N, C-alpha and C positions, 0 to 999 in steps of 0.2 A: 205638478202645480205650477204655478211662474211666481217669482218671487214680485213683491210689486219694485219699481224703478224710480227714483227719485233724483230730480235737477233741481238746479239754481241758485247753487251753493254757489261761496266765491268769499273774496275779499272785501271786504268795505269799512268804511270808516264809521266811527261811534258817530251816534246820532244819524245813521244812514238807516235803509230800508231793502229788504231784499224780499221777493217771493219765492215760493219753494213749491215746486209741486210733484209729486207721485202717481204715478200711473200703475194702475191696479186694474189683474186680470183675470181675478175670480170669480166664479158664474155666482159665488155668494153677495159680493159686493153690496147689491142694492139692500142686501137685510143685516149688515153688519157694520156695528159701530167700528170706525178705524180711528188711529189716532198718528199723534207726532211723536215721537221722544228722542233726547239727544243725550249725548254722554258726550263730556269733558276727558281731556285728558286727569288718568289718575282716578276718574269717578265712574261711578255707575250709572247706566241708562236708566234716565227718569223719563215719567211721561209729561208731556207740558201741557197737548190740547188734545181732545177726541172730539170724535161729532157721531149723533146718529144716523141712520139712514134716513129718518123723517125728520118731519117739524116738531115729534111729541117733545123731545125733551132738549133743553139748552145743552150748547157745547162745554164742557168741563176746561177749566186752562189755570196752568200752577198759577200762585201766587207769584212768582218770579218772571211770568209774560204777563200777569194778566193788564189788559188796557194798552197792552202796546200789541198782542200777537193775534190775528184772526184767523182760526180755521174755516173752511169751508170746501164743498163737494160737488162735486155735477155728477151723478149718477147715470146719466144720460151715456157721458164719456168715461167714465169709470175713475174719475180723474179725483183726487184731495189736495187743499192749498194749503199753505201756510204761509201769508202776510206778517213782514215782520218787520215793526217799524220803531223807530228811537233805540235802536238798537245799542244795548253795551257791551263792554270787554267780556264782562264775565255771560254773554250768550256766545262765546265762542266755544264752539261743541263739534261735533258731525250728531248730523240730524236724520234721523230716522221712521219713514212710515213703515205700521203697522195696520195690515188690514186684516185682522181678526182671525187669520191662520197663519202670515210669514210674514217674514220682515225682511227690508229691499236690503242693499248694501250703505247705502245711507250718503248723503251731499255732507261736504264740510262747510262750515261756516266759519268765518275768520272773521273778528273785529280790529280794528287797528286804533289807535289815538288817531 
């Protein structure tokens, strides 16, 4: 089983935007609910958004990101995305993709003043 691979992190000023991508190789991807988690320094890893494989159930968003982040997926390309807008200092964390079975290595997002 190959781990998901995240990309798109970086340094951004508060109020800015970033788009994270996650490439998944598992054959079960089209049937799995997949999510983005984040882990800040000294904190536990927490779920911030996840999305079903089909249109039947709305995406979930943690209160901390609701209205600012949007999760999406492309089943044909086996990709998951996280569009992040109006970034805040407290969004600084390592962001991980979970494909229902495996974790990626994460991508660092750092928000500066």
